[in-house]
N, CA, C, O and the ligand as a Tripos MOL2 file, in Angstrom:
@<TRIPOS>MOLECULE
protein
  305   303    77     0     0
PROTEIN
NO_CHARGES

@<TRIPOS>ATOM
      1 N           3.6310   30.0990  -38.9970 N.3       1 MET1
      2 CA          3.9610   28.7130  -38.6340 C.3       1 MET1
      3 C           4.5760   28.6700  -37.2410 C.2       1 MET1
      4 O           4.2180   27.8450  -36.4010 O.2       1 MET1
      5 N           5.5150   29.5890  -37.0270 N.am      2 GLY2
      6 CA          6.1720   29.6320  -35.7270 C.3       2 GLY2
      7 C           5.1950   29.9680  -34.6220 C.2       2 GLY2
      8 O           5.3330   29.5020  -33.4910 O.2       2 GLY2
      9 N           4.1940   30.7890  -34.9600 N.am      3 ARG3
     10 CA          3.2260   31.1730  -33.9340 C.3       3 ARG3
     11 C           2.3420   29.9840  -33.5400 C.2       3 ARG3
     12 O           2.0060   29.8060  -32.3690 O.2       3 ARG3
     13 N           1.9680   29.1660  -34.5490 N.am      4 ILE4
     14 CA          1.1430   27.9750  -34.2730 C.3       4 ILE4
     15 C           1.8970   27.0290  -33.3440 C.2       4 ILE4
     16 O           1.3460   26.5230  -32.3660 O.2       4 ILE4
     17 N           3.1580   26.8030  -33.6660 N.am      5 LEU5
     18 CA          3.9990   25.9300  -32.8310 C.3       5 LEU5
     19 C           4.0790   26.4790  -31.4070 C.2       5 LEU5
     20 O           4.0220   25.7260  -30.4350 O.2       5 LEU5
     21 N           4.2110   27.8050  -31.3000 N.am      6 PHE6
     22 CA          4.2720   28.4490  -29.9880 C.3       6 PHE6
     23 C           3.0160   28.1610  -29.1780 C.2       6 PHE6
     24 O           3.0910   27.8200  -27.9980 O.2       6 PHE6
     25 N           1.8340   28.3030  -29.8370 N.am      7 PHE7
     26 CA          0.5820   28.0750  -29.1150 C.3       7 PHE7
     27 C           0.4010   26.5980  -28.7500 C.2       7 PHE7
     28 O          -0.1580   26.2680  -27.7040 O.2       7 PHE7
     29 N           0.8810   25.7250  -29.6250 N.am      8 ILE8
     30 CA          0.7980   24.2920  -29.3060 C.3       8 ILE8
     31 C           1.6410   23.9950  -28.0690 C.2       8 ILE8
     32 O           1.2160   23.2610  -27.1770 O.2       8 ILE8
     33 N           2.8380   24.5710  -28.0280 N.am      9 LEU9
     34 CA          3.7170   24.3520  -26.8730 C.3       9 LEU9
     35 C           3.1000   24.9260  -25.6010 C.2       9 LEU9
     36 O           3.1900   24.3200  -24.5330 O.2       9 LEU9
     37 N           2.4670   26.1090  -25.7200 N.am     10 ILE10
     38 CA          1.7890   26.6920  -24.5640 C.3      10 ILE10
     39 C           0.6790   25.7540  -24.0780 C.2      10 ILE10
     40 O           0.5220   25.5170  -22.8810 O.2      10 ILE10
     41 N          -0.0910   25.2250  -25.0510 N.am     11 GLY11
     42 CA         -1.1840   24.3130  -24.6980 C.3      11 GLY11
     43 C          -0.6730   23.0700  -23.9930 C.2      11 GLY11
     44 O          -1.2420   22.6210  -22.9980 O.2      11 GLY11
     45 N           0.4180   22.5170  -24.5310 N.am     12 ILE12
     46 CA          0.9930   21.3240  -23.9030 C.3      12 ILE12
     47 C           1.4730   21.6540  -22.4920 C.2      12 ILE12
     48 O           1.2950   20.8650  -21.5640 O.2      12 ILE12
     49 N           2.0820   22.8280  -22.3420 N.am     13 GLY13
     50 CA          2.5610   23.2420  -21.0160 C.3      13 GLY13
     51 C           1.4220   23.3870  -20.0220 C.2      13 GLY13
     52 O           1.5230   22.9430  -18.8790 O.2      13 GLY13
     53 N           0.3200   24.0210  -20.4710 N.am     14 ILE14
     54 CA         -0.8390   24.1980  -19.5810 C.3      14 ILE14
     55 C          -1.4210   22.8330  -19.2090 C.2      14 ILE14
     56 O          -1.7530   22.5830  -18.0500 O.2      14 ILE14
     57 N          -1.5390   21.9520  -20.2130 N.am     15 TRP15
     58 CA         -2.0940   20.6240  -19.9590 C.3      15 TRP15
     59 C          -1.2240   19.8620  -18.9600 C.2      15 TRP15
     60 O          -1.7250   19.1650  -18.0780 O.2      15 TRP15
     61 N           0.1010   20.0160  -19.1250 N.am     16 TYR16
     62 CA          1.0340   19.3160  -18.2490 C.3      16 TYR16
     63 C           0.9050   19.8250  -16.8140 C.2      16 TYR16
     64 O           0.8680   19.0400  -15.8670 O.2      16 TYR16
     65 N           0.8390   21.1590  -16.6650 N.am     17 LEU17
     66 CA          0.6900   21.7410  -15.3320 C.3      17 LEU17
     67 C          -0.6510   21.3440  -14.7110 C.2      17 LEU17
     68 O          -0.7370   21.0680  -13.5140 O.2      17 LEU17
     69 N          -1.6980   21.3190  -15.5470 N.am     18 TRP18
     70 CA         -3.0290   20.9340  -15.0470 C.3      18 TRP18
     71 C          -3.0040   19.4960  -14.5400 C.2      18 TRP18
     72 O          -3.5420   19.1910  -13.4760 O.2      18 TRP18
     73 N          -2.3720   18.6190  -15.3160 N.am     19 ARG19
     74 CA         -2.2770   17.2260  -14.8810 C.3      19 ARG19
     75 C          -1.4990   17.1040  -13.5720 C.2      19 ARG19
     76 O          -1.8940   16.3600  -12.6750 O.2      19 ARG19
     77 N          -0.3960   17.8390  -13.4720 N.am     20 ALA20
     78 CA          0.4200   17.7960  -12.2600 C.3      20 ALA20
     79 C          -0.3870   18.2840  -11.0650 C.2      20 ALA20
     80 O          -0.3080   17.7070   -9.9810 O.2      20 ALA20
     81 N          -1.1730   19.3570  -11.2630 N.am     21 SER21
     82 CA         -1.9650   19.8680  -10.1470 C.3      21 SER21
     83 C          -3.0720   18.8880   -9.7830 C.2      21 SER21
     84 O          -3.4140   18.7610   -8.6070 O.2      21 SER21
     85 N          -3.6330   18.1990  -10.7550 N.am     22 MET22
     86 CA         -4.6450   17.1880  -10.4460 C.3      22 MET22
     87 C          -4.0460   16.0660   -9.6100 C.2      22 MET22
     88 O          -4.6870   15.5320   -8.7040 O.2      22 MET22
     89 N          -2.8180   15.7240   -9.9280 N.am     23 ARG23
     90 CA         -2.1610   14.6390   -9.1930 C.3      23 ARG23
     91 C          -1.9180   15.0480   -7.7390 C.2      23 ARG23
     92 O          -2.0120   14.2250   -6.8280 O.2      23 ARG23
     93 N          -1.6010   16.3390   -7.5340 N.am     24 ILE24
     94 CA         -1.3160   16.7990   -6.1850 C.3      24 ILE24
     95 C          -2.5960   16.8920   -5.3600 C.2      24 ILE24
     96 O          -2.6250   16.4820   -4.1990 O.2      24 ILE24
     97 N          -3.6720   17.4420   -5.9750 N.am     25 THR25
     98 CA         -4.8940   17.6750   -5.2020 C.3      25 THR25
     99 C          -5.7070   16.4050   -5.0070 C.2      25 THR25
    100 O          -6.5730   16.3510   -4.1330 O.2      25 THR25
    101 N          -5.4390   15.3900   -5.8060 N.am     26 ARG26
    102 CA         -6.1910   14.1550   -5.6510 C.3      26 ARG26
    103 C          -5.8380   13.5010   -4.3110 C.2      26 ARG26
    104 O          -4.6710   13.5090   -3.9190 O.2      26 ARG26
    105 N          -6.8110   12.9410   -3.6090 N.am     27 PRO27
    106 CA         -6.4720   12.2530   -2.3620 C.3      27 PRO27
    107 C          -5.5110   11.1040   -2.6230 C.2      27 PRO27
    108 O          -5.6080   10.4480   -3.6600 O.2      27 PRO27
    109 N          -4.5890   10.8480   -1.7080 N.am     28 PRO28
    110 CA         -3.5340    9.8580   -1.9410 C.3      28 PRO28
    111 C          -4.0760    8.4870   -2.3010 C.2      28 PRO28
    112 O          -3.5160    7.8020   -3.1570 O.2      28 PRO28
    113 N          -5.1400    8.0880   -1.6660 N.am     29 GLU29
    114 CA         -5.7230    6.7960   -2.0130 C.3      29 GLU29
    115 C          -7.1740    6.7570   -1.5650 C.2      29 GLU29
    116 O          -7.5530    7.3820   -0.5750 O.2      29 GLU29
    117 N          -7.9540    6.0330   -2.2900 N.am     30 ALA30
    118 CA         -9.3500    5.8580   -1.9050 C.3      30 ALA30
    119 C          -9.3990    5.0470   -0.6240 C.2      30 ALA30
    120 O          -8.6160    4.1120   -0.4560 O.2      30 ALA30
    121 N         -10.3040    5.3870    0.2830 N.am     31 PRO31
    122 CA        -10.3290    4.6920    1.5660 C.3      31 PRO31
    123 C         -10.5960    3.2030    1.4050 C.2      31 PRO31
    124 O         -11.6320    2.7920    0.8840 O.2      31 PRO31
    125 N          -9.6500    2.4180    1.8570 N.am     32 GLY32
    126 CA         -9.8230    0.9700    1.8670 C.3      32 GLY32
    127 C          -9.7090    0.3170    0.5090 C.2      32 GLY32
    128 O          -9.9490   -0.8840    0.3860 O.2      32 GLY32
    129 N          -9.3540    1.0640   -0.5050 N.am     33 ALA33
    130 CA         -9.3880    0.4920   -1.8460 C.3      33 ALA33
    131 C          -8.1470   -0.3390   -2.1390 C.2      33 ALA33
    132 O          -8.2370   -1.5380   -2.4030 O.2      33 ALA33
    133 N          -6.9810    0.3140   -2.0900 N.am     34 SER34
    134 CA         -5.7970   -0.3920   -2.5520 C.3      34 SER34
    135 C          -4.7420   -0.5150   -1.4610 C.2      34 SER34
    136 O          -3.6140   -0.9270   -1.7320 O.2      34 SER34
    137 N          -5.0950   -0.1660   -0.2500 N.am     35 ARG35
    138 CA         -4.0930   -0.1790    0.8170 C.3      35 ARG35
    139 C          -3.5510   -1.5950    1.0260 C.2      35 ARG35
    140 O          -2.3480   -1.7830    1.2040 O.2      35 ARG35
    141 N          -4.4320   -2.5750    1.0060 N.am     36 ARG36
    142 CA         -3.9860   -3.9330    1.2520 C.3      36 ARG36
    143 C          -3.0350   -4.4020    0.1700 C.2      36 ARG36
    144 O          -2.0420   -5.0760    0.4450 O.2      36 ARG36
    145 N          -3.3530   -4.0350   -1.0760 N.am     37 GLY37
    146 CA         -2.4920   -4.4480   -2.1760 C.3      37 GLY37
    147 C          -1.1120   -3.8420   -2.0800 C.2      37 GLY37
    148 O          -0.1250   -4.4840   -2.4410 O.2      37 GLY37
    149 N          -1.0260   -2.5940   -1.5910 N.am     38 GLU38
    150 CA          0.2710   -1.9490   -1.4950 C.3      38 GLU38
    151 C           1.0420   -2.4440   -0.2770 C.2      38 GLU38
    152 O           2.2400   -2.7170   -0.3480 O.2      38 GLU38
    153 N           0.3440   -2.5500    0.8140 N.am     39 ARG39
    154 CA          1.0140   -2.8910    2.0560 C.3      39 ARG39
    155 C           1.3610   -4.3650    2.1370 C.2      39 ARG39
    156 O           2.2460   -4.7370    2.9080 O.2      39 ARG39
    157 N           0.7050   -5.2070    1.3810 N.am     40 GLY40
    158 CA          1.0330   -6.6090    1.4100 C.3      40 GLY40
    159 C          -0.0660   -7.4470    1.9900 C.2      40 GLY40
    160 O          -0.9160   -7.9430    1.2500 O.2      40 GLY40
    161 N          -0.0780   -7.6250    3.3110 N.am     41 GLU41
    162 CA         -0.9760   -8.6240    3.8420 C.3      41 GLU41
    163 C          -1.5020   -8.2500    5.2170 C.2      41 GLU41
    164 O          -1.0890   -7.2520    5.8090 O.2      41 GLU41
    165 N          -2.3960   -9.0480    5.6980 N.am     42 ASP42
    166 CA         -3.0010   -8.8200    6.9970 C.3      42 ASP42
    167 C          -2.0040   -9.1050    8.1100 C.2      42 ASP42
    168 O          -1.0930   -9.9220    7.9700 O.2      42 ASP42
    169 N          -2.2050   -8.4100    9.2060 N.am     43 MET43
    170 CA         -1.4600   -8.7310   10.4100 C.3      43 MET43
    171 C          -2.3660   -9.5720   11.3050 C.2      43 MET43
    172 O          -3.5570   -9.2910   11.4410 O.2      43 MET43
    173 N          -1.7980  -10.5870   11.9000 N.am     44 VAL44
    174 CA         -2.5640  -11.4410   12.8010 C.3      44 VAL44
    175 C          -1.8370  -11.4940   14.1410 C.2      44 VAL44
    176 O          -0.6610  -11.1430   14.2400 O.2      44 VAL44
    177 N          -2.5460  -11.9330   15.1530 N.am     45 GLN45
    178 CA         -1.9480  -12.0230   16.4770 C.3      45 GLN45
    179 C          -1.7480  -13.4850   16.8480 C.2      45 GLN45
    180 O          -2.6430  -14.3120   16.6760 O.2      45 GLN45
    181 N          -0.5880  -13.7810   17.3480 N.am     46 CYS46
    182 CA         -0.2870  -15.1450   17.7700 C.3      46 CYS46
    183 C          -1.1370  -15.4970   18.9750 C.2      46 CYS46
    184 O          -1.2730  -14.7060   19.9080 O.2      46 CYS46
    185 N          -1.7070  -16.6920   18.9460 N.am     47 ALA47
    186 CA         -2.5780  -17.1130   20.0350 C.3      47 ALA47
    187 C          -1.7720  -17.5330   21.2610 C.2      47 ALA47
    188 O          -2.3190  -17.6170   22.3610 O.2      47 ALA47
    189 N          -0.4940  -17.7950   21.0850 N.am     48 ARG48
    190 CA          0.3260  -18.2390   22.2230 C.3      48 ARG48
    191 C           1.0420  -17.0870   22.9160 C.2      48 ARG48
    192 O           0.9440  -16.9250   24.1320 O.2      48 ARG48
    193 N           1.7780  -16.2720   22.1160 N.am     49 CYS49
    194 CA          2.5940  -15.2290   22.7460 C.3      49 CYS49
    195 C           2.0080  -13.8340   22.5480 C.2      49 CYS49
    196 O           2.4620  -12.8830   23.1840 O.2      49 CYS49
    197 N           1.0230  -13.6960   21.6910 N.am     50 GLY50
    198 CA          0.3800  -12.3970   21.5260 C.3      50 GLY50
    199 C           1.0900  -11.4520   20.5870 C.2      50 GLY50
    200 O           0.6680  -10.3060   20.4330 O.2      50 GLY50
    201 N           2.1460  -11.8980   19.9630 N.am     51 VAL51
    202 CA          2.8900  -11.0630   19.0270 C.3      51 VAL51
    203 C           2.0680  -10.8940   17.7470 C.2      51 VAL51
    204 O           1.4130  -11.8280   17.2850 O.2      51 VAL51
    205 N           2.1180   -9.6800   17.1840 N.am     52 HIS52
    206 CA          1.4790   -9.4440   15.8920 C.3      52 HIS52
    207 C           2.4780   -9.7410   14.7910 C.2      52 HIS52
    208 O           3.6300   -9.3090   14.8520 O.2      52 HIS52
    209 N           2.0410  -10.4720   13.7950 N.am     53 LEU53
    210 CA          2.9330  -10.8520   12.7100 C.3      53 LEU53
    211 C           2.1450  -10.9610   11.4210 C.2      53 LEU53
    212 O           0.9230  -11.1080   11.4470 O.2      53 LEU53
    213 N           2.8470  -10.8880   10.2720 N.am     54 PRO54
    214 CA          2.1480  -11.0400    8.9940 C.3      54 PRO54
    215 C           1.5110  -12.4190    8.8870 C.2      54 PRO54
    216 O           1.9870  -13.4020    9.4550 O.2      54 PRO54
    217 N           0.4290  -12.4500    8.1430 N.am     55 ARG55
    218 CA         -0.3310  -13.6970    8.0000 C.3      55 ARG55
    219 C           0.5340  -14.8290    7.4480 C.2      55 ARG55
    220 O           0.3500  -15.9910    7.8110 O.2      55 ARG55
    221 N           1.4820  -14.4840    6.5650 N.am     56 SER56
    222 CA          2.2890  -15.5280    5.9310 C.3      56 SER56
    223 C           3.3120  -16.1110    6.8950 C.2      56 SER56
    224 O           3.8430  -17.1940    6.6500 O.2      56 SER56
    225 N           3.6000  -15.3980    8.0050 N.am     57 GLU57
    226 CA          4.5700  -15.9110    8.9630 C.3      57 GLU57
    227 C           3.9040  -16.6340   10.1190 C.2      57 GLU57
    228 O           4.5640  -17.0930   11.0510 O.2      57 GLU57
    229 N           2.6060  -16.7230   10.0420 N.am     58 ALA58
    230 CA          1.8890  -17.4620   11.0750 C.3      58 ALA58
    231 C           1.4720  -18.8210   10.5220 C.2      58 ALA58
    232 O           1.3480  -19.0000    9.3110 O.2      58 ALA58
    233 N           1.2610  -19.7630   11.4150 N.am     59 ARG59
    234 CA          0.7390  -21.0530   10.9590 C.3      59 ARG59
    235 C          -0.4610  -21.4200   11.8090 C.2      59 ARG59
    236 O          -0.6460  -20.9380   12.9270 O.2      59 ARG59
    237 N          -1.2470  -22.2770   11.2410 N.am     60 ASP60
    238 CA         -2.4760  -22.6700   11.8870 C.3      60 ASP60
    239 C          -2.2020  -23.8770   12.7760 C.2      60 ASP60
    240 O          -1.7180  -24.9100   12.3140 O.2      60 ASP60
    241 N          -2.5130  -23.7310   14.0330 N.am     61 GLU61
    242 CA         -2.2920  -24.8410   14.9580 C.3      61 GLU61
    243 C          -3.5830  -25.0910   15.7260 C.2      61 GLU61
    244 O          -3.9400  -24.3350   16.6300 O.2      61 GLU61
    245 N          -4.2690  -26.1480   15.3580 N.am     62 ALA62
    246 CA         -5.5350  -26.5050   15.9980 C.3      62 ALA62
    247 C          -6.5180  -25.3390   15.9390 C.2      62 ALA62
    248 O          -7.1910  -25.0310   16.9220 O.2      62 ALA62
    249 N          -6.5920  -24.6950   14.7790 N.am     63 GLY63
    250 CA         -7.5500  -23.6210   14.6020 C.3      63 GLY63
    251 C          -7.0910  -22.2810   15.1260 C.2      63 GLY63
    252 O          -7.8100  -21.2920   14.9830 O.2      63 GLY63
    253 N          -5.9110  -22.2130   15.7320 N.am     64 ARG64
    254 CA         -5.3730  -20.9450   16.2250 C.3      64 ARG64
    255 C          -4.1870  -20.5550   15.3710 C.2      64 ARG64
    256 O          -3.5040  -21.4140   14.8140 O.2      64 ARG64
    257 N          -3.9430  -19.2670   15.2670 N.am     65 LEU65
    258 CA         -2.7860  -18.7880   14.5180 C.3      65 LEU65
    259 C          -1.6430  -18.5680   15.4910 C.2      65 LEU65
    260 O          -1.7890  -17.8360   16.4700 O.2      65 LEU65
    261 N          -0.5170  -19.1920   15.2280 N.am     66 VAL66
    262 CA          0.6500  -19.0400   16.0890 C.3      66 VAL66
    263 C           1.8600  -18.7120   15.2340 C.2      66 VAL66
    264 O           1.8260  -18.8780   14.0140 O.2      66 VAL66
    265 N           2.9380  -18.2420   15.8720 N.am     67 CYS67
    266 CA          4.1630  -17.9000   15.1580 C.3      67 CYS67
    267 C           4.7400  -19.1420   14.4960 C.2      67 CYS67
    268 O           4.6260  -20.2590   15.0000 O.2      67 CYS67
    269 N           5.3600  -18.9050   13.3530 N.am     68 ARG68
    270 CA          5.9850  -20.0280   12.6600 C.3      68 ARG68
    271 C           7.4540  -20.1550   13.0560 C.2      68 ARG68
    272 O           7.9240  -21.2530   13.3560 O.2      68 ARG68
    273 N           8.1700  -19.0540   13.0590 N.am     69 ASP69
    274 CA          9.6300  -19.1220   13.2680 C.3      69 ASP69
    275 C          10.0620  -18.2660   14.4500 C.2      69 ASP69
    276 O          11.0830  -17.5820   14.3730 O.2      69 ASP69
    277 N           9.3260  -18.2910   15.5100 N.am     70 ASN70
    278 CA          9.7180  -17.4770   16.6620 C.3      70 ASN70
    279 C          10.1170  -18.4160   17.7950 C.2      70 ASN70
    280 O           9.2540  -19.0480   18.4040 O.2      70 ASN70
    281 N          11.4260  -18.5150   18.0880 N.am     71 PRO71
    282 CA         11.8680  -19.4500   19.1250 C.3      71 PRO71
    283 C          11.2630  -19.1460   20.4900 C.2      71 PRO71
    284 O          11.0180  -20.0500   21.2890 O.2      71 PRO71
    285 N          11.0270  -17.8620   20.7450 N.am     72 ARG72
    286 CA         10.4820  -17.4960   22.0470 C.3      72 ARG72
    287 C           9.0340  -17.9510   22.1960 C.2      72 ARG72
    288 O           8.5450  -18.1520   23.3070 O.2      72 ARG72
    289 N           8.3680  -18.1080   21.0770 N.am     73 CYS73
    290 CA          6.9720  -18.4910   21.1240 C.3      73 CYS73
    291 C           6.8220  -19.9660   21.4860 C.2      73 CYS73
    292 O           5.8020  -20.3760   22.0400 O.2      73 CYS73
    293 N           7.8410  -20.7580   21.1710 N.am     74 LEU74
    294 CA          7.7360  -22.1980   21.4030 C.3      74 LEU74
    295 C           7.7530  -22.5140   22.8870 C.2      74 LEU74
    296 O           7.2040  -23.5300   23.3130 O.2      74 LEU74
    297 N           8.3830  -21.6480   23.6830 N.am     75 ALA75
    298 CA          8.3800  -21.8810   25.1230 C.3      75 ALA75
    299 C           6.9680  -21.7570   25.6590 C.2      75 ALA75
    300 O           6.2210  -20.8720   25.2410 O.2      75 ALA75
    301 N           6.6000  -22.6180   26.5630 N.am     76 PRO76
    302 CA          5.2430  -22.5750   27.0930 C.3      76 PRO76
    303 C           4.9620  -21.3330   27.9330 C.2      76 PRO76
    304 O           3.8540  -21.1700   28.4420 O.2      76 PRO76
    305 ZN          3.7730  -16.6210   19.1230 Zn       77 ZN77
@<TRIPOS>BOND
     1     1     2 1
     2     2     3 1
     3     3     4 2
     4     3     5 am
     5     5     6 1
     6     6     7 1
     7     7     8 2
     8     7     9 am
     9     9    10 1
    10    10    11 1
    11    11    12 2
    12    11    13 am
    13    13    14 1
    14    14    15 1
    15    15    16 2
    16    15    17 am
    17    17    18 1
    18    18    19 1
    19    19    20 2
    20    19    21 am
    21    21    22 1
    22    22    23 1
    23    23    24 2
    24    23    25 am
    25    25    26 1
    26    26    27 1
    27    27    28 2
    28    27    29 am
    29    29    30 1
    30    30    31 1
    31    31    32 2
    32    31    33 am
    33    33    34 1
    34    34    35 1
    35    35    36 2
    36    35    37 am
    37    37    38 1
    38    38    39 1
    39    39    40 2
    40    39    41 am
    41    41    42 1
    42    42    43 1
    43    43    44 2
    44    43    45 am
    45    45    46 1
    46    46    47 1
    47    47    48 2
    48    47    49 am
    49    49    50 1
    50    50    51 1
    51    51    52 2
    52    51    53 am
    53    53    54 1
    54    54    55 1
    55    55    56 2
    56    55    57 am
    57    57    58 1
    58    58    59 1
    59    59    60 2
    60    59    61 am
    61    61    62 1
    62    62    63 1
    63    63    64 2
    64    63    65 am
    65    65    66 1
    66    66    67 1
    67    67    68 2
    68    67    69 am
    69    69    70 1
    70    70    71 1
    71    71    72 2
    72    71    73 am
    73    73    74 1
    74    74    75 1
    75    75    76 2
    76    75    77 am
    77    77    78 1
    78    78    79 1
    79    79    80 2
    80    79    81 am
    81    81    82 1
    82    82    83 1
    83    83    84 2
    84    83    85 am
    85    85    86 1
    86    86    87 1
    87    87    88 2
    88    87    89 am
    89    89    90 1
    90    90    91 1
    91    91    92 2
    92    91    93 am
    93    93    94 1
    94    94    95 1
    95    95    96 2
    96    95    97 am
    97    97    98 1
    98    98    99 1
    99    99   100 2
   100    99   101 am
   101   101   102 1
   102   102   103 1
   103   103   104 2
   104   103   105 am
   105   105   106 1
   106   106   107 1
   107   107   108 2
   108   107   109 am
   109   109   110 1
   110   110   111 1
   111   111   112 2
   112   111   113 am
   113   113   114 1
   114   114   115 1
   115   115   116 2
   116   115   117 am
   117   117   118 1
   118   118   119 1
   119   119   120 2
   120   119   121 am
   121   121   122 1
   122   122   123 1
   123   123   124 2
   124   123   125 am
   125   125   126 1
   126   126   127 1
   127   127   128 2
   128   127   129 am
   129   129   130 1
   130   130   131 1
   131   131   132 2
   132   131   133 am
   133   133   134 1
   134   134   135 1
   135   135   136 2
   136   135   137 am
   137   137   138 1
   138   138   139 1
   139   139   140 2
   140   139   141 am
   141   141   142 1
   142   142   143 1
   143   143   144 2
   144   143   145 am
   145   145   146 1
   146   146   147 1
   147   147   148 2
   148   147   149 am
   149   149   150 1
   150   150   151 1
   151   151   152 2
   152   151   153 am
   153   153   154 1
   154   154   155 1
   155   155   156 2
   156   155   157 am
   157   157   158 1
   158   158   159 1
   159   159   160 2
   160   159   161 am
   161   161   162 1
   162   162   163 1
   163   163   164 2
   164   163   165 am
   165   165   166 1
   166   166   167 1
   167   167   168 2
   168   167   169 am
   169   169   170 1
   170   170   171 1
   171   171   172 2
   172   171   173 am
   173   173   174 1
   174   174   175 1
   175   175   176 2
   176   175   177 am
   177   177   178 1
   178   178   179 1
   179   179   180 2
   180   179   181 am
   181   181   182 1
   182   182   183 1
   183   183   184 2
   184   183   185 am
   185   185   186 1
   186   186   187 1
   187   187   188 2
   188   187   189 am
   189   189   190 1
   190   190   191 1
   191   191   192 2
   192   191   193 am
   193   193   194 1
   194   194   195 1
   195   195   196 2
   196   195   197 am
   197   197   198 1
   198   198   199 1
   199   199   200 2
   200   199   201 am
   201   201   202 1
   202   202   203 1
   203   203   204 2
   204   203   205 am
   205   205   206 1
   206   206   207 1
   207   207   208 2
   208   207   209 am
   209   209   210 1
   210   210   211 1
   211   211   212 2
   212   211   213 am
   213   213   214 1
   214   214   215 1
   215   215   216 2
   216   215   217 am
   217   217   218 1
   218   218   219 1
   219   219   220 2
   220   219   221 am
   221   221   222 1
   222   222   223 1
   223   223   224 2
   224   223   225 am
   225   225   226 1
   226   226   227 1
   227   227   228 2
   228   227   229 am
   229   229   230 1
   230   230   231 1
   231   231   232 2
   232   231   233 am
   233   233   234 1
   234   234   235 1
   235   235   236 2
   236   235   237 am
   237   237   238 1
   238   238   239 1
   239   239   240 2
   240   239   241 am
   241   241   242 1
   242   242   243 1
   243   243   244 2
   244   243   245 am
   245   245   246 1
   246   246   247 1
   247   247   248 2
   248   247   249 am
   249   249   250 1
   250   250   251 1
   251   251   252 2
   252   251   253 am
   253   253   254 1
   254   254   255 1
   255   255   256 2
   256   255   257 am
   257   257   258 1
   258   258   259 1
   259   259   260 2
   260   259   261 am
   261   261   262 1
   262   262   263 1
   263   263   264 2
   264   263   265 am
   265   265   266 1
   266   266   267 1
   267   267   268 2
   268   267   269 am
   269   269   270 1
   270   270   271 1
   271   271   272 2
   272   271   273 am
   273   273   274 1
   274   274   275 1
   275   275   276 2
   276   275   277 am
   277   277   278 1
   278   278   279 1
   279   279   280 2
   280   279   281 am
   281   281   282 1
   282   282   283 1
   283   283   284 2
   284   283   285 am
   285   285   286 1
   286   286   287 1
   287   287   288 2
   288   287   289 am
   289   289   290 1
   290   290   291 1
   291   291   292 2
   292   291   293 am
   293   293   294 1
   294   294   295 1
   295   295   296 2
   296   295   297 am
   297   297   298 1
   298   298   299 1
   299   299   300 2
   300   299   301 am
   301   301   302 1
   302   302   303 1
   303   303   304 2
@<TRIPOS>SUBSTRUCTURE
     1 MET1         2 RESIDUE 1 A MET
     2 GLY2         6 RESIDUE 1 A GLY
     3 ARG3        10 RESIDUE 1 A ARG
     4 ILE4        14 RESIDUE 1 A ILE
     5 LEU5        18 RESIDUE 1 A LEU
     6 PHE6        22 RESIDUE 1 A PHE
     7 PHE7        26 RESIDUE 1 A PHE
     8 ILE8        30 RESIDUE 1 A ILE
     9 LEU9        34 RESIDUE 1 A LEU
    10 ILE10       38 RESIDUE 1 A ILE
    11 GLY11       42 RESIDUE 1 A GLY
    12 ILE12       46 RESIDUE 1 A ILE
    13 GLY13       50 RESIDUE 1 A GLY
    14 ILE14       54 RESIDUE 1 A ILE
    15 TRP15       58 RESIDUE 1 A TRP
    16 TYR16       62 RESIDUE 1 A TYR
    17 LEU17       66 RESIDUE 1 A LEU
    18 TRP18       70 RESIDUE 1 A TRP
    19 ARG19       74 RESIDUE 1 A ARG
    20 ALA20       78 RESIDUE 1 A ALA
    21 SER21       82 RESIDUE 1 A SER
    22 MET22       86 RESIDUE 1 A MET
    23 ARG23       90 RESIDUE 1 A ARG
    24 ILE24       94 RESIDUE 1 A ILE
    25 THR25       98 RESIDUE 1 A THR
    26 ARG26      102 RESIDUE 1 A ARG
    27 PRO27      106 RESIDUE 1 A PRO
    28 PRO28      110 RESIDUE 1 A PRO
    29 GLU29      114 RESIDUE 1 A GLU
    30 ALA30      118 RESIDUE 1 A ALA
    31 PRO31      122 RESIDUE 1 A PRO
    32 GLY32      126 RESIDUE 1 A GLY
    33 ALA33      130 RESIDUE 1 A ALA
    34 SER34      134 RESIDUE 1 A SER
    35 ARG35      138 RESIDUE 1 A ARG
    36 ARG36      142 RESIDUE 1 A ARG
    37 GLY37      146 RESIDUE 1 A GLY
    38 GLU38      150 RESIDUE 1 A GLU
    39 ARG39      154 RESIDUE 1 A ARG
    40 GLY40      158 RESIDUE 1 A GLY
    41 GLU41      162 RESIDUE 1 A GLU
    42 ASP42      166 RESIDUE 1 A ASP
    43 MET43      170 RESIDUE 1 A MET
    44 VAL44      174 RESIDUE 1 A VAL
    45 GLN45      178 RESIDUE 1 A GLN
    46 CYS46      182 RESIDUE 1 A CYS
    47 ALA47      186 RESIDUE 1 A ALA
    48 ARG48      190 RESIDUE 1 A ARG
    49 CYS49      194 RESIDUE 1 A CYS
    50 GLY50      198 RESIDUE 1 A GLY
    51 VAL51      202 RESIDUE 1 A VAL
    52 HIS52      206 RESIDUE 1 A HIS
    53 LEU53      210 RESIDUE 1 A LEU
    54 PRO54      214 RESIDUE 1 A PRO
    55 ARG55      218 RESIDUE 1 A ARG
    56 SER56      222 RESIDUE 1 A SER
    57 GLU57      226 RESIDUE 1 A GLU
    58 ALA58      230 RESIDUE 1 A ALA
    59 ARG59      234 RESIDUE 1 A ARG
    60 ASP60      238 RESIDUE 1 A ASP
    61 GLU61      242 RESIDUE 1 A GLU
    62 ALA62      246 RESIDUE 1 A ALA
    63 GLY63      250 RESIDUE 1 A GLY
    64 ARG64      254 RESIDUE 1 A ARG
    65 LEU65      258 RESIDUE 1 A LEU
    66 VAL66      262 RESIDUE 1 A VAL
    67 CYS67      266 RESIDUE 1 A CYS
    68 ARG68      270 RESIDUE 1 A ARG
    69 ASP69      274 RESIDUE 1 A ASP
    70 ASN70      278 RESIDUE 1 A ASN
    71 PRO71      282 RESIDUE 1 A PRO
    72 ARG72      286 RESIDUE 1 A ARG
    73 CYS73      290 RESIDUE 1 A CYS
    74 LEU74      294 RESIDUE 1 A LEU
    75 ALA75      298 RESIDUE 1 A ALA
    76 PRO76      302 RESIDUE 1 A PRO
    77 ZN77       305 GROUP 0 **** ****
């Protein structure tokens, strides 16, 4: 009985190590698959000042994307 338990534990240990090694050797992420979901959102460029900012911080002004809360951008 004790020997069976021993082999089961060995098997679990091997399986655990195998899984860990699979996790290490697997590429970190599929190209282009989930990067956007992890990173959040697109970066856009302001049409007025040229600053790059997240899409959610830009607003649409006459078809152009401009900064929403950038005081320096408001200056002509
Ligand atoms: Zn701007």
